[in-house]
C-alpha positions, 0 to 999 in steps of 0.5 A: 645806375652804374654812375650813381653807384660809382658816385656814392662809393667814391664821393660820399662813402669813401671820403676819409683817406684809406676808407675805400681800401678798408671797405675791401679788406677782409681780416687775414687772421680769421680763418674763413673770413669773408666780410670786410667793413660792411661788405661780403666778398665772394667768388663766382665764375672766377671774379670776386664780387662784393655784396651789401644787402638789406631789408625792411618789413616787406622789402629787401635789396641787394647791391653786388659789384666787382671792385672796379664796378665793371659788373654792377647789379642792384636788385630790389625784391618784395620779401616773402618773410617780413622777419626773416634774417637771411637773404631772400632766396629769390633775390639770391637766385636772381643776383647769381644768375645775372652775374654769369 
């Protein structure tokens, strides 16, 4: 899974020059900003992680990793609320437990 994640990020997503750097740049002029271009950055246990989540009716997934991909996590989970906009609380607890 890690090799797939590395391949996707480095060869397909970040092809244009500077695209990878932009993915990890949080606006410095907005107080409390934690989102880059599509990624949510957060600190847990002294490490900075980047998260992307998504959902469709009945299904949600989260991809979390450090920038150097030394701690990747990909987790799909069935949704309990097909129309909810927040992250599935079960997926959130699993992700945070796995990153300890």
